[in-house]
C-alpha positions in Angstrom: -19.5 -77.1 -28.0 -18.8 -79.8 -25.5 -21.2 -78.7 -22.7 -21.8 -81.5 -20.2 -25.6 -81.7 -20.1 -25.7 -83.6 -16.8 -24.3 -80.5 -15.1 -26.5 -77.9 -16.8 -30.0 -76.9 -15.8 -32.7 -77.8 -18.2 -36.0 -76.1 -18.6 -38.8 -76.8 -21.0 -40.0 -73.6 -22.6 -43.2 -72.8 -24.5 -42.8 -70.1 -27.0 -45.5 -67.9 -28.6 -46.2 -68.4 -32.2 -43.5 -67.0 -34.5 -40.8 -66.6 -31.8 -39.4 -70.1 -32.4 -38.8 -69.3 -36.1 -37.3 -65.9 -35.2 -34.8 -67.5 -32.8 -33.9 -70.2 -35.3 -33.2 -67.5 -38.0 -31.0 -65.5 -35.5 -29.2 -68.7 -34.4 -28.4 -69.5 -38.1 -27.3 -65.9 -38.7 -24.9 -66.0 -35.7 -23.8 -69.6 -36.4 -24.9 -71.1 -33.1 -27.6 -73.4 -31.8 -31.1 -72.2 -30.9 -30.3 -72.9 -27.3 -27.1 -70.7 -27.4 -29.1 -68.0 -29.1 -31.7 -68.1 -26.3 -29.0 -68.1 -23.6 -27.3 -65.2 -25.3 -30.5 -63.2 -25.3 -31.2 -64.1 -21.7 -27.7 -63.0 -20.6 -28.2 -59.6 -22.4 -31.7 -59.1 -20.9 -30.4 -57.5 -17.6 -28.4 -55.0 -19.7 -31.5 -54.3 -21.9 -33.7 -53.8 -18.8 -31.1 -51.6 -17.1 -30.6 -49.6 -20.3 -33.6 -47.3 -19.8 -32.4 -46.7 -16.2 -28.9 -45.9 -17.5 -30.3 -43.6 -20.1 -32.4 -41.8 -17.5 -29.4 -41.5 -15.2 -27.3 -40.2 -18.1 -30.0 -37.7 -19.0 -30.0 -36.4 -15.4 -26.3 -36.4 -15.3 -26.2 -34.5 -18.6 -28.6 -31.9 -17.2 -26.5 -31.6 -14.0 -23.3 -31.2 -16.0 -24.9 -28.7 -18.4 -25.9 -26.6 -15.3 -22.3 -26.8 -14.0 -21.0 -25.9 -17.5 -23.3 -22.9 -17.6 -22.1 -21.8 -14.1 -18.5 -22.4 -15.0 -19.0 -20.5 -18.3 -20.4 -17.6 -16.3 -17.5 -17.7 -13.9 -15.1 -17.8 -16.8 -16.8 -14.7 -18.4 -16.5 -12.9 -15.0 -12.9 -13.9 -14.7 -12.2 -12.7 -18.3 -13.9 -9.3 -17.6 -11.9 -9.0 -14.4 -8.7 -9.9 -16.3 -9.5 -7.3 -19.0 -10.2 -4.7 -16.3 -6.9 -5.6 -14.6 -5.0 -5.3 -17.8 -6.6 -2.0 -18.6 -5.8 -0.6 -15.1 -2.3 -2.1 -15.3 -1.7 -0.3 -18.6 -3.0 3.0 -17.2 -0.7 2.5 -14.2 2.2 1.9 -16.4 1.4 5.0 -18.4 1.2 7.1 -15.2 4.4 5.6 -13.9 6.2 6.5 -17.2 4.8 10.1 -17.0 6.0 10.3 -13.3 9.4 9.0 -14.3 9.7 11.6 -17.1 8.7 14.3 -14.6 11.3 13.1 -12.2 13.9 13.0 -14.9 13.0 16.6 -15.9 13.1 17.8 -12.3 16.5 16.1 -11.9 17.7 17.9 -15.0 16.4 21.2 -13.6 18.0 20.6 -10.3 21.3 19.8 -12.1 21.0 23.1 -14.0 20.2 25.0 -10.9 23.2 23.5 -9.1 25.4 24.5 -12.0 24.0 28.0 -11.9 24.5 28.1 -8.2 28.1 27.0 -8.5 28.7 29.6 -11.2 27.0 32.3 -9.1 29.1 31.3 -6.1 32.2 31.5 -8.3 31.2 34.9 -9.6 30.5 36.0 -6.0 33.9 34.9 -4.9 35.5 36.7 -7.8 33.6 39.8 -7.0 34.7 39.6 -3.4 38.3 39.2 -4.5 37.9 42.1 -6.9 36.2 44.2 -4.3 39.0 43.5 -1.8 41.6 44.3 -4.5 39.8 47.5 -5.3 39.6 48.5 -1.7 43.3 47.9 -1.3 44.0 50.0 -4.4 41.8 52.7 -3.2 43.6 52.7 0.2 46.9 52.8 -1.6 45.7 55.7 -3.9 44.4 57.5 -0.9 47.8 57.4 0.7 49.6 58.4 -2.5 47.1 61.0 -3.8 46.7 64.4 -2.4 43.5 64.9 -0.4 40.5 66.0 -2.3 38.3 68.6 -0.7 34.8 67.3 -0.4 33.3 70.8 -0.7 35.0 71.4 -4.1 32.6 71.6 -7.0 32.9 68.8 -9.6 34.3 70.5 -12.6 34.7 68.9 -16.0 38.5 68.9 -15.5 38.1 67.2 -12.1 35.7 64.7 -13.6 38.1 63.9 -16.4 40.9 63.3 -13.9 38.7 61.1 -11.7 37.5 59.2 -14.8 41.0 58.6 -16.1 42.1 57.6 -12.6 39.1 55.1 -12.5 40.1 53.7 -15.9 43.6 53.1 -14.7 42.3 51.4 -11.6 40.1 49.1 -13.7 43.1 48.3 -15.9 45.2 47.5 -12.8 42.3 45.3 -11.5 42.0 43.6 -14.8 45.7 43.0 -15.0 45.8 41.5 -11.5 42.8 39.2 -12.3 44.5 37.9 -15.4 47.7 37.0 -13.6 
């Protein structure tokens, strides 16, 4: 050990009965002198005295942390419920947006069909105008070439047949002009 005794404090100690024997057995068990065993115990004493205070502090700290954990757990549950609500609303919004997009696509297709129909109608109108103009020109020409018809004359079957055959020829002429 080599401890210089002249520099160490010395103290005579009276021990209660049985304690000297307990210290001797502990010193043998730890392979040290009785003095070293007593010093070791004295050095550990503040820790042992402080231990109940530390345990009390740890119990209080545990209770405080358990309260914080409960509050945090409640906040987490609330956040999870809000997240679930958000996801549900987000899914509903996505479904509605898909439905609106489908409606827009259908409307666009309807508009496209209507535009095609309008273009076809305008084309047919232009063709009818051209045919009407050609018919008017043919009628004017026929009126100059044909003898005047009395408007007071009764419509006989013979006159009807002539007019009808004349009309058929006009249609054939119109059809011939449109094909060329």
